[in-house]
C-alpha positions, 0 to 999 in steps of 0.5 A: 105802588106801595101803601103805608101810613105814618103818624102825623105830628097832630099826634092824632092822625094817621096820614096815607102815604104812597110810593110808586117804586122802580124795579131795582134801586131808584136813582132818585127820589121824589117827595110830592107835596099836594095841593088844597082840596087835592089827594095824592093819589091825583098824581099817579099817572105823573108818578108812574111815569117817573117810576119807569124812568127809575125814580121813585116818587112818595107822597102823602095825603096831607092832614084833612085831605084824601084817605088822611080825612077821618070823615067828609066833615074833615076835608079841608081841615088841618089841626088846631094848633099851627097846622103850618108847622105840623104840616111841614113836619109831616112832610119831613117824616115821609122824607124821613121815612124814605130816605131811611129805606134809600141811603144815600139816594138824592132827594128831590122836593116837588110841591103843586099849588098849596104844596108849593108854599108847604116846599118852601116852608119846608127848605126854610126849616130844613134846607 
């Protein structure tokens, strides 16, 4: 698993990101969005399964979650202004980052719990 960061659209936070990358070129990419009070690393076992099948899984700890929360007091807090838009844009930034590394590879979006609502909002905005 590769760890990296991206800048959040809140203009303050570096978001923790993870990529479970198969050996060789991936045959597909899954961008995974976790639920409320959760974090990306909880999905490691599933990501490793997909990785063994040649599928790259990319995920981030959303604002106020996992390693993206600056302090324990920040857990569950997204941002001051328009959090729904900021979070969707953060997911889009992760998708664009991974897509630039693997052009032409099909990308699928997967969300769990609150992440499914974020995924639906993403699809409304970006198709």
